[in-house]
C-alpha positions in Angstrom: 104.6 109.2 126.4 108.4 108.3 125.9 109.3 109.3 122.4 112.4 107.5 120.2 114.1 109.1 117.5 114.1 107.0 114.1 117.4 105.8 113.5 117.2 106.2 109.9 115.8 110.2 109.6 115.8 111.3 113.1 112.2 112.0 113.3 110.5 111.6 116.4 108.2 109.1 117.2 105.7 107.0 119.5 107.2 103.2 119.8 104.3 102.3 121.2 101.9 103.2 118.4 104.3 101.9 115.7 104.1 98.7 117.9 100.2 98.4 117.9 100.0 99.1 114.6 102.6 96.3 113.2 100.7 94.0 115.8 99.4 90.5 114.0 95.6 90.1 115.1 95.6 86.1 114.4 99.3 85.7 116.7 99.0 85.2 120.4 102.2 87.6 121.3 102.0 86.4 125.4 105.4 84.8 124.9 107.2 86.7 123.0 109.1 89.3 124.6 108.1 93.1 123.8 110.5 95.2 121.3 110.9 98.6 120.8 111.1 99.2 117.1 114.1 101.3 115.6 112.2 103.1 113.1 109.4 105.4 112.3 106.8 104.2 110.2 107.8 106.0 107.3 110.9 104.2 107.3 109.8 101.2 107.7 107.5 101.1 105.2 110.0 102.6 102.7 112.2 99.6 103.8 109.0 96.8 102.9 108.6 98.6 99.8 112.4 98.1 98.9 112.4 94.6 100.0 109.6 93.6 98.3 110.7 95.5 94.7 114.1 93.5 95.5 112.7 90.0 95.2 113.4 88.4 92.2 110.6 87.1 89.6 110.8 83.0 89.2 112.3 81.5 86.4 109.7 80.3 83.4 110.1 76.3 83.0 
């Protein structure tokens, strides 16, 4: 079990576990090369939450 440090918070995490939890069951990723994640699950969730909040609301017609 090779642990990595999160580049945002410095917490140790297992990259294989993060990759498994983010896996899309509808896509066949046999052709896609595997990338090891650089963020722990908490920081990744925080980044996604902030990205969702920053989207602009559509203008009314």
